[in-house]
VEXKE-685066 format. One record per residue (C-alpha): y, x, z. Coordinates in steps of 0.25 Angstrom, whole numbers, padded with zeros to 4 digits, always signed. Example, Ala and Ser with C-alpha at 12.3 -4.5 7.8 and 13.67 -1.06 7.14 Angstrom:
-0018+0049+0031/-0004+0055+0029/
//
This chain:
+0021+0010+0098/+0026+0021+0088/+0020+0035+0093/+0025+0049+0089/+0017+0057+0076/+0019+0067+0066/+0014+0061+0052/+0014+0069+0039/+0024+0066+0028/+0026+0076+0015/+0019+0087+0021/+0029+0086+0033/+0026+0081+0048/+0035+0071+0052/+0038+0065+0065/+0036+0050+0068/+0033+0037+0074/+0018+0031+0073/+0021+0016+0071/+0012+0004+0076/+0013-0007+0066/+0007-0021+0062/+0006-0027+0048/+0016-0036+0044/+0011-0041+0031/+0003-0033+0023/+0000-0037+0009/-0005-0031-0003/+0003-0026-0016/-0002-0033-0029/-0002-0026-0042/-0008-0029-0057/-0012-0018-0066/-0011-0018-0081/-0024-0019-0082/-0025-0033-0073/-0030-0025-0061/-0026-0031-0049/-0021-0022-0037/-0018-0024-0023/-0012-0013-0015/-0012-0015+0001/-0006-0002+0011/-0011-0003+0024/-0003+0005+0035/-0009+0012+0045/+0001+0021+0052/+0018+0021+0052/+0024+0034+0056/+0040+0033+0058/+0045+0047+0056/+0058+0054+0059/+0059+0057+0045/+0070+0048+0040/+0074+0044+0024/+0087+0044+0017/+0089+0029+0021/+0087+0035+0036/+0075+0027+0037/+0063+0034+0043/+0051+0040+0035/+0039+0031+0037/+0027+0037+0034/+0013+0026+0032/-0002+0029+0033/-0007+0018+0023/-0021+0014+0016/-0019+0007+0003/-0028-0004-0001/-0032-0006-0014/-0039-0018-0022/-0039-0020-0035/-0044-0033-0044/-0048-0030-0060/-0042-0038-0069/-0052-0050-0071/-0058-0050-0086/-0052-0060-0093/-0061-0075-0095/-0063-0077-0109/-0060-0091-0116/-0076-0096-0119/-0070-0105-0129/-0065-0091-0135/-0077-0083-0134/-0085-0092-0141/-0087-0094-0157/-0091-0104-0165/
//
């Protein structure tokens, strides 16, 4: 159930409603860096506050408090072909 709250946003105090929520789906975003490192990023929200402020389209400004989890897998070294590494 939502509850009235105040939240700081861009140096101002806004009135809003803290909303209860439950995750429907939480996926990882996965990126490959140019050096071959695989980076996985996941955002875990802890609070959603729907404010009285509206954007240019008339939609409410929703402030999300969240933690970010980052996992990295360095590029695996390439295995050398054994037949090439042996010299006769």
